[in-house]
N, C-alpha and C positions, 0 to 999 in steps of 0.2 A: 504493498500499501503504500501511494507514494504520499510525503507528510505536505502540509501545505504550510507554509511560514507566511508568520506576518510580519512589519518592519520593528516590532517589539521584540523581536527574537534573532534579527539578525544586527544589534547593533554595531557588532564588532566586526563586522563582514565591508568588505570595501565600496559593494554596493548602497549600506547606507551612507557610508561615511560622505560618496560623490552625491548622493541624494538632499543630505543636510549641507552641505558643501553650497548645493544649489540654490537650496532654499535662503541660507540664509545671506546670500545676494540682494535676494527681496526685503522689501519694507515692509518687512510683515510688524503686528505689534506685538509687545514685549508680551513675552512668556509662550510663545506658538511654536510646536513643536512638530518633525514632521510625524510623528506616531500621531498626534491628533486628529480626530476626524474630522474639524473644522477650521478651517485659515481662515484669520483674519490679517488682508493685507491694506496698509494705507496707502494709497495715491495722493498724489497733490489733490485733487479734488473731492474723494470720500475714498470709506472705507470697503473696500470687495471683500466679501463674507464667500467661501467657498465651503462646500457642506459635503461631503466625497463619501458619505451613507448612503449617498443616491448611487451609487455603484453596487450595493448591495442590495437591491432594490429589487424582485421577479423581474421587472422589466426591464434592465438593463444585465441582469447575470444571466449571459451564456452559456457561461459557466462557472465550475465551482473555484478555478485556479490555471491559472499559466505560467507556463515554463519562461521565463528570462534566464539569458546568457548575460554575464557581467565579468570581464575580467579574468577569464579559464575558469569563472566557476558558474554551478546553474543551480539554479531558486526558483522555489514553484510561490507563487504571491498569488494570495487573495486578490478577489476586480476592484477594491478599493485602493489597495496597493501600487498595481498596474495604470490604475487610472492615473495617481499618482506623478509616476515615475516618467507616464507620458506627458503629462501637463507639465511638470519641471522642464524637460525636452525641449517642450513644446513653445514657450515661453522667454526661452532662456538667449538671452543677447538682446532681446527685445525691449522695447517701451514699456514700464510699468505702470499701465493706463489703465482705466477699466475695462473698457471694449476690449484688449489683447486678452487680460486673464479671466474675466468673465466667456468672452468669446470662445476661447482655447479651450476652457472646461467645458462649455456649452456645446460644442461640437463633438468632444472627446463619448458625451454624453448621448449625444443623436448616432452615433456611430453605433456605442456598447447597443444599446436599447432597438436599432436598424436591426443588428446580427442580430440581437436575440429574438426578433421576431422571424429570423430564419432558419429554415429547416435544415442549411447545410451549414450554419453558421458563418456563412461567410459572405464581404460585402466583394464584389468583382464587376466586369465587364456585364454581364449580363441581367444583374439588377441594381446600375448603380443610376441610371436614370430613375427609377424608383426612387431611390433613397433620396434623393436631390429633393424628388416630389415632396416627402415626407419629411426634409428640412424644412421647405417653402410653406408646408403648412402646419408643421405640428410643435411643442416646446414638448420637454422631458423636462417632467419636476418629481418631486420626492412620491408622489401622490399617484402618477402615471402618466400615460400621453396625456397632453391637452390640446383641443383644436386650436390655432391661432384664426382671430380675427383678420389677420392682415399678414402680406408675406415680409418677413423680416428685413433689415436694410442689408445690403450685399455686405458693408465693411463692418457690421457685427455677426454677420453669421458665419461669412466664408472667406473672410480677410484673414483674421487674425491665423488658423491653422486650415491648409487643404488637404486632403485626400493623400496629396504625394508627398506633401511633408511628413504627414503620419506614419504615410508606409515607410520612410526614411528609419522614422523613430524605431518601429518594429523591428525591421531588420538591422540596428545597430543593436536592439538588446537581444537579438536571436528566436523574436517573438514568432511564432509561425501560426496561420490562422486570420481570422478577422480579416485581412484586405485580401484580397486575390489577386489576379493580374489585372493590374490597372494601368494605362497610359496616358500620358498628356492629352492625346487624340483623344481620345474616348471618354476620358473624364470632361474635358472642355467641349465635346459635342453631348452629353448625354446632361448637361448643368444647361444648355442651350435649348436643350430638346423639354427640358421639365419647366424653364422659362415663358418659352411659346405657348407648350400646353396650357400651364395654369395662369399665367401670369397677361398672357397676350401682347408680350415683349421679347427680345431678344435679350441673353447674355447681355450684352456689353449696354442696352439702353437697361436693365435690370442694376447691373454694374454703377451704373452715371447717375442711381438716385429714382431710377423708376419703383412705384409702390405699387400693390393693387389688393383693395377688400374683399376679402370673402364673405361678403355679403350671401349667406345661405338659405337653403328653401323657409329657416325656421322663422327670420324675419322677413325674405322677398316674398315670401305668398301674401301675407298683412298690405305689404306695399303694392302689390299687383293689384289684391282687392280694394286696393283704395283706388288705385288709377282707374279700374275699372267701374267704381262709382262714380267719380268724376266724369268717366266715356260718361257711361249711362243717364244719367242725372243730364247732363246739359250739350251734349253731341248735337240733339235737335235744335236745339235753340242759336247753338254759334253757326251751324251749318247751313242753317236761314238766313242768319245774320249775314254769313259772309258771302251767300249765294247773292242773300240782296245788294249787298254794298258790290259786287261785280256788276250785277245788272245796273245797276244805279251809275257806275264808273263807264260802263260803257252803252247803257241804253238811254237811261233817266233823265239824265242831263240833257240828253239832243230830244226832249219831248218839246214840241215848235211852241206851246205854252211857256215852257221855261228857258233856255236856251244859256244856260248856266255858264258862264266862262268865271276861270279862276278856280282853282286847286282849293284853296281856302273855304270859299265859298261851299265847293261842290264836298269837300268833306266835312264840315259841318252841318251842314242842313242836314245829311244823312245821319249825322250820328244825333245829332237834337231830337230827329225822332225817334232815331230806334232807344232814347233814354226815356222816351214817353214824355217830351214836354209840349207842352202845349204853344202851336202857333198863334204868338203875340210879341209883342215891341221886345221884350225879353230875347225873346229868340232872332228878331230882325237883329237886334244888337250883335247877339253872338254868331251870326251868321253873315259878318261884315255887311249890315245894312240891305240884306237881300229883304225886297220886297213882301210884304204879307203876303199877299196873294200867292205868290210864288212859293211861300212856305207851307201857304193853306195846301196847293196845289203836290208840291212834293210826298204833304205826310200821305195823302189820296194816293198818288201813287205809290209809295213806298207801303204801306200798309195792305194794297191789295197784293204788291207781288211778295211780300213777308208772307203774308196767309196762305203762299199755295207752297212756297219753299218748306214754311213749317209742317204743314200737315204732311207731305211727302214725306219730308224727313223723322218726323216723328213717327209715323208708319214703320220706314225701316228700324227703327232702334229698339221704339219699346217693344215690336213684335216678339223680339227675341231676349229678351227680359226673363231670367227662370221662371217667374213666379205667372209670367202672362202666358209661359209655353204649357206649364202645367193647367192652367185654364184651360187651354184648346184641348187638351189631354181628355182631359172631365168631358168637356162641351159636346166630343166626338162620341164619349163613351168605351174609350179604349181602355183596357185592362190592365192592371200596372204590371209590366213588363220593365226592365232593363233597356227595351232599345225603341219605348215611347217614345222621348223626347229628342231623341233622334232623328225619329220618323217625322215629327211634328217639325223638326227645326225644316229638315226639306222640303215638305210640303209649303210650309211658311215661305221659303226662302222661291219657289215656284212662281206662289202667287204674288208676291210683290217685287222678283226680278225680272220674271217672265221665265218659260219652259226653255231647260237647257238640251243636253244629249239625251233626255230622256221625257218623255212629255208627264203631266200628272195624273191623267187616266192609267197610266202602266205603272209608276213609282204606289198610287193608289191597291191596285189591283194584287201585285206581287205580294204588299206588307198582307193585305185580307187573304190572300192562299195561305202565307205560312204562319197566320193568327188560324185560321180552318184547320191544317194540319194540327197546331197545338190543343185544339179540342175548347177552343175560343175564339169562336165566329165572328166576326163581325159584321151586323144585320145593317148598318147604315148605306145608303145608297152614294152614288158620287155627287149625286145633287145634293143632298142632305150637310154631306162631309163639304162642300164647297161655300152651300148657304151658310153651315154652323161656322165655319172657319173667316169668312167674312163678314161676320156678324160682331164676333170679338175683335177684328182688326176694327172695322170704324169704330166701334165703341173703344180702341186705346186710341183713336186720334181724331178727337170731336173738334168740332168748328173752334175757330178762334172767333172773338165779338164780330162784329158786323159795322160797328158805330167807332167813328173815331175816339170817343170818350174812354169805349171798351179798350178798344186797344191799346190806346195809354195806360191805360190802368196795369193789362197785359205786361207791356214791356216795362212797366216801376216794378211791380212783384217779382219778374224773370228776371233783372238787372239787380235785385236786392238779392238774391237766392244765388250770385253767380258765387265760383268759389275766391275769386278776389273779391275784398270790399271797396267799392267806389271811396268810402271814407277813409283810408287808406292810400289813394291813387290822386294824389295832387294833380294830375296833369288832365284827368276826363277825357273826354271828347273821345276819337280815334284811336289814340294811342291808350288807352282803358281795353277798350275791345281787341285790338289786336294782341295785349299783353295778356287779356283772358280767352281770349281764343289758341295762343299759342299755347297756354297751359293745356285745355281741353285736348286738344289735336296731340300733345304729347304724352298725355295720361292714354291716350287711344294708342301711340306710336307702343309705348313700355308694353301694353300688354301684347301687342302683335310681337313684341321680340319675348315676350316671357311664353308663349305658344311654339316659337321657332325655335331660339336657342342660336340663331347664326350670327355671324362676325357685323360688327355696324359695317363695315363695307357694301355688304349683303343688300341692301334693302331699297332698291333707287330705283326697281321696275314699277311700269307702268300697270294697269287692270292686262293691256291687251297681251300682257305675257304670261297669263295667267290662261291655262287649258282647262278648260270642263271637260270632261268625258264619262261615259258610263261607267261604273261599277262593274267590274265579269267576273268578280268573284260572289261564288254562291252562300259564300258561308256571311257575307255581311250588306247584299246588295241590294236587302228587302228595303234595310232602315237607313243604311249609306249609298244612294242608289248613285252618287256621283265620284269620281278620282278628279281631284283638283291639283292642277302641277303648276308650279311656278317656274318658268324657263327664264333662267338670270344668271347673271356672272357668279363667280366665286372668285374675288380676284387674288385672292392669295395664294390658292392652289391651283386657277385654272386660266390666268389672266381674263383675257376680254372673252374666253369658251363661253357659250351659254350652255348652262346645265339644267334639266330638270328635277327640281323637289318637292315631292309632295305635299302638300298642306290638308288642314281638315276643313271641313266646310262651314266650320266657327269661325277659323282663323280668315275666310276667303269673304265671310261674310261683313268681319271687319276691317278688312280692306276694303269695301267696296264703301261703308259706313265713312271710312277716312277720307276717300275720294268723292266723293259728295262733299264732305267738308272742305277738304281742300283745292275745288274746281281742277283737277285735277286733267279733265281730259283722258283723252287716246294718247300722249304721248312721254307727258312728265309724270312725274314720279306720283304714286298711287299715296303712301303713308304720309308723308309732309310735304309742305306747302314752301314750294322755288323761289327766290327771288331775280337767281343768276344762273346761270352757265354751268359752274362748278357743282352745284346741288343736283342740277340735272345727271351730269357724270361721275359723281361720288358722291356715296350717302352717311360714308364716314361720319365727318361732323356733325351732319344733321341729326343722326342717330346718337351720336354719343353727346349731343348737346338735350335730345329730346328724355332721355331715360332718368337722370336726375332731376329734370324740372319741377316734379310733383314732389322730391324730397321732403322741403321743408312743411307743404301743407299737408302730408302726411304724418309727420313727427306730431305737429301744432293739433290737428282737424281729424286724426282716421276715429273713424264712426265707434270701436271699443277704446281707444282711450280715450274720448269725448265721455262716456260712460262712465269709464274708472274714476276720472276726474268727478262727473258727477256725483257717486257714491261715494269720494271719500271726503268729498264738501258735505254731504248729507252724514255720513257716520261720525265726523266729529262736529257736528251740531246736535249739542245738547236739547234742546228746543224745536222741535218741529212741528209743522203744522199737519192739517189732515191732510194737505195735497202732494206736500212734501214728505208724508211718512209711506204714505202708498204710492209715492214715485222709490222710497228706496227699497219698500217690500219688493217690488215688481223686479228692480235693479240686481235685489240680495238674489231672487229667486230666478231671473235670467240666468245670470253669468257666475252662481256658487264661489264666491270669494274667496270661499277655506280650498279650493279645490289647487292640485299643483298646476295643472296649467293655467289658471288665472294667477296664480303668483307668479311663475313663467313671465307671464305678459305683463305684469305690471313691473315686476323689474326690467323688460324689454324697455315699456315706456321710459320709466326713468334713465335707462343710460342711454337711450337715443335722445333726448331731451337735452341732458346733461354734455352730450358732445355737438349738439348741431350748432352751437357758433361757429365750432372749428369746420365742420364739414361747410356750413352757410359759408362761408369766407372762402372755400375752395373749391365752391359749386359755382360762386359768381363768376358772371361770364363781361358783366360792365367793365370796359378801360380802365374805368380810375377808382373800380373795384375789384379789379383782380386781385387773384393773390398775390402774384410778382409785384404787384404794383403797392401794394401793402406794406411787402417783405422789403422790398425798396424803401419806403418810408421808415418801416422800422429801425432797417440799416441805419439811417441817418436821423434817428434819433426823434423823426417828425411825426409817426404816425397817433392816431386819436388814445386816449388810453384804455379805452376800449380793448384794442387792437394790440396795443403794447402790455396790454397784462395778461392776453391770449398768448402772445408767443413768449412771454418771460414764465407763463406757468407751464404749456408745452413744451422746449425746446431744450435738452439738454444744455450744462454750463459751457460745453466744449461748442455746441454749435453757435449757442449766444455769440460767444466772443467771438468766433471764428467772421460771423454775420457782420458781426459790429466796428470789428476790426478798420474796417473801410481797407483790406488787403483782398478781401477776396470777390471777385468778377460772381455777381451775380446774373447768369446767362443761364440759360434754360435748363442744363442740368443739374448746376446750383441749386436753382429753385426746385427743380423736380425734387432733389433730397433731399433738404429743408419740408418742401411738404409733406413727404412720407412719414418725417421725423412728427413734423406737426399733428398729421390727422393720427399718427398711432393706431391704436384698435378701435377707433371710430368707425363704425357701419355705414355705409352708403351706397348708392347703385352704381354701377355701367353696365354695359350693353355683355361686356365681358363676363361680370357677375351673375347676368341673366342665363347666360349660357350655363354655367354649374348649380344655380337654381331648375333650368329646363331637366339637367342630368339626375338629380335629386327627384325633382316632381316622377319622372320617369318611374324611378323606383318605388315611390312613396302612391301613386296613384290610384290603387286601391285599397288605400287603409284609412283616407276621409280626413287626414291632417293635410293637405297642401293647399287648402286654402281653396274659398267660394268656386273662383273663376277658374282656377285650372282643373280640379274637380269637374266641372263640368263640359268642360273642354276635349279632357285625358280619358275620363275613365270608359269609355268607350270606343279606345281605339286598342287596334291589336296589336302583338309583338314584332308583325311585318312592319307595320310604319314606323316602328322607332327603330328597330336592328338597320335598316337602311342609311340612318343616321350615323350609327355606331361602326359603318367600315370605314368612315374618317378617323386615322389615325390620329390625329388630334382631339377629337371627338371620343374616341378610346380612352385616352387618358384622362379626360377630365371624368367621363363618366366610372374609371375605376377609382379616380379621388372621391366621387361621389356617393359610391358604395362604400367605400368608409364612414363616409358622412352620416350616412344614412344610417347604417347598420349602429355607428355611436351613438345617435341623434335617436332612434327606436329603443334603444337598449335603457338609455339615460331615463328617457320619456317613462318605460313599462316601472322600472326598480321605480322610482320617484313618484309616481302611482300607486306602488304597491299600497299606502295605508289611505286610499280615498275609497269613499262608500260607491263613487257614482264609476269608479274604473269598469271597464269593457273590453277583457282578453280572455283568449281561450288557446287552448291545443299545447302541444307538448313542450313548446320553448317559452311559453309562459310559466308553467309546471317547473321547468328546471330553473329560473330566474327567480320565483318563489322559494323553490329549495335554497340556491345557493345563498341568498339572502339572511335565512335561516340558519345553514350550517355555520358561517362565515360572523353569524351576530354583529352585524352592522347596526348601528345606530342612528348614528348622525348625516344629515343632509353630506357633508363631503364624504364621509365614509363609503355613501351609497355611492355616489359619481366616482371614487376613488375603484369600486367591485366593476361599477357600470364598464368604466374604462379597459378592465382586466379582461373581462368579459369580451367585450368589443374587440379585444387586440389577440387575445391569447386564443379565442375557445371557437370564433366565426370566420369561418374561412370565404364565404358567398353571399349574397341576396339575392334569390328572386323573389317578383310580384305575381301574384295569380288574384283572381277577382274574387277566393272563396279566399284565401289566406298568404300570408308572405314565407316563403320559403327561408329560414337562416340556419342556414348549413354550417352544423359544429364536428369541432376537431374529433377524430375518435365514432362517428357514429356513419360515417362510409356505408360501412356494410348495414346496417339497421333501419338506415332510410327505404322507406316504403318503396320507391320508387328505382331501388338499388337494384342491377345486374351484376353479377362475378364481383361484386363489393364495388359495386362503383356506381354512385347517385345518375340516377339520367332523369334530368328533371326538365328536359324537353317532352316528357312524359306527363308533365303533371294533370292530374285529377282531385275534384273531392272524393273518390273514390280511395284515392292512395294518400293524399295530402291531410285530408281530416282528420285521418289516422296515426299520423307519422312521429317522431317526437322531435321535428325539428319544425312543425308548423305552428306558424303565428299567427293567431287570427282576433281582428280588432272588430270593432265597432263596425268599421268601413267596410267591413267585407261581410256585411250581415247579407247585403241584396244582392251578391256575387254566389254565396252557398243557396238563396231562395232561386236565384235563376238555373244555376249550373247545377242543381238536382232536382229537376223538376220533371227530367225525364224518368229520373230514378225514383219519386212519390209520383208517378200515372201508373209506372209497371206495376208498383206497390198495391195501386187502388183499381187496376184490373184484373176482374175477376176471372178472365178466359187466359192467364199466361199460366201455363204450368210454372210449377216449385223452382225446378231447376232451371228456369230462366230467372223469374224473379229472384229468387236468392241472393246474388251477387247486388241487387239494388234494395234489397232490405237492409245489407250490412252497410251501403253508403248512406241510407236516409237515418240510421242506427247512429253513425257516424254524427252526420248532420244534427242530427236531436241533440247530442252529447254537446257538441260543441256549441250550441246556439243556448241551451240552459245554462252552462258557463257563463256564456255573454250575459246571460240576464242576472243571474247571481239572487241573490235571494230575494230580491224585490221586484213586487209585479209592475211590469212596462208592457204594454196594450200589444205595440211593435211587435217583442217577441213572442207574446203569451199565446197572439195568434197563429202563426207558426207553429212555435209547439204544438197547438190542438190539432193543427193540420196534420203534422208528422206523426204526432200517435195513433189518429184515426185511420191512416195510411198502415201505419205499422199492423194495429190494427185488424184492419180489412185485410192486409195479405196473411195475416196466421190465420184469422179465417177460413183461405181458401188452402192453407199451406199442403192440404190432403188433395188437389188437384192436379193429378200428374200428365192428364192429355195433354 
């Protein structure tokens, strides 16, 4: 048996003397010894504390010991002492500043932790790119591996110590393993690949100070929901407003009784009418002395045109609201099926946008035949269907007032409801309308980007570049009758070559709505308004500006945050009147503020608002308010007090000194570096962040925790659609990172919810988590999160989403998995009959509908008295598994949603038992 030595037992060795000598060269605090677990070193600006007990933790302990050779002697050292040896060699002859001392320590911890996670315990050319992805997205702490919100600065993560330098140290001390074959070329290429895949920038750009914020799905889903709330609520008004202004400038001012000349008069009169002002002497003054008669005629013309534009725009937006589509489902007497909403979306689309490659009658008859085969016949005639549909569509778009007075009131009410308050916009006029119109447009663009996950440079297509064809797939063509492809360029990988990429019908409808709002016509970009040729040729700048546009509004006005604010105010008020008491009770019942999910949301709200001043400054696009301008003023000591205070609190002392010294050129790379440090871990949206959100949403789309907008657009899409995206090498890398993020998020959320009365989980994986928490006896929130991180990293190897549950494949369960063939899981064969009884199945509340839908044929088989038992038996097993899982979801409390289905399953099993003797 090999003896493992600690440094305390090697005090008389040459290795100990060498290491002690190296340590003595550093400015350690008095009393620090080589054998101490914690070394405290005093630099010029601060004390650096290095706790080497980190290397005795399970997540960094890739081996019990390592063989070290020095001065013709061989030693077997434990890992904390090996880390000390490598650290001393790594900082040797370098400046003893915080960045170097801490950076070398952190990099060694990253290497040890990553090697621990590899079965081979080797970091080499085969996994080096993945290692750099790990470095960009994770931190190693004594509690475990934690996700970073943003990428670290290059100078702090990769400059103090490199893999090649570490390899030289390992070779010098005869340490084998840890690092395999790594060359300078493969090292640089791997880091470049990781930066491109995860940060959307090259290694050199990252090295110069580029930063990236990992706005994941947990925050991103709320932001996208907020953007859709803005767009859905205001798109009809803004579309009609823009169309009216466009008509006015092209035709209205040329009316024979107007002949208005002068841009100022043209703009002022249309703005005054759209604000709901009455034509009077005051309006005459505001319109550069335009005569009262012409003001009155202008109002009449503008009201007439606006009514038509608004009614059309309103129908094409509100008809696709989720609640309104459900109204149509009920009016058409459709049964509760998973595909009804998609079918209704297709039906409304054809009604409002015209018949495409498949006529309306064919769409209706195909769906009718499917329902007949499913023993749920649809008796309404086509005439009845169209009549009921149009009746609802007409109700959704009521006529505007016929009188001028009524229209003025309508405009005043609509303007008051817009997301930017007129009181806070001193300029007023068309400048105000342009500002609020851009916000609503940008919100719609963000939703489109969230549904596609493309690069910012890939959105400049006109509507004519979208091809609509019939869906030939017999599996889903009865409820998704169309296939839609955007034929457009992907500059980064294909230059100017046009490629076909599939989008959903919901995504196309959003593009249509935006094109109407932007007056895009047939040749200009559909998604955003263009004012110059560059915006037509290249979409990158327009999309990058649009995606974060609503962030400040989101942080301050998101509906859930507003309700939380109101609840907190009422909660802290000891004397509530009857109205406030009723509101407090309503909010308390609606949100369940004692649940883990709400506590997490409250913490998110507070963190986002705390960081908002910094993110707002960095997202500001005005030339006098931009981050670079404010940084320059700060360097000169001329920045406003609030800006100065922000910089002082956010920047390190070294950066502040360099910026204020006057010796540093604040060029693009320098500003980018300072901006990255200034933002730190603050969350904010970017087009690239939406790519990560998209990838996470794909993996979580059936669980119900992806946000209202994403869930409604993703839940009916099959694996084929998403796999087409994942053939791209860069998207594969993003998907791999997203997989680990989703695994960690799912496990954390589920463990956090163990004490919640309202938690709804079922299946083998949930039992595994409950047992793990019980056995390890964790009590505090921090201990639970440590356990969650350990399980995510050490036990779960892969994730796959299915409508009836999520497969979280665990180490050591390959042979036990229900889909296993010859000891290897065949997850492409997933089905309720296999998954619902598998120890790796994780069933959440969002999977309930999937269980209902995908066990329907099994239920029908059980209820069929004519089927012999040998055919019915496997269906009975599946229904029994579904019954167990749904009962687990329900728990001990009555729930009408679950209880009704449980009764249906139980009666189906009883019928099957009654016919058990039927063998004919």
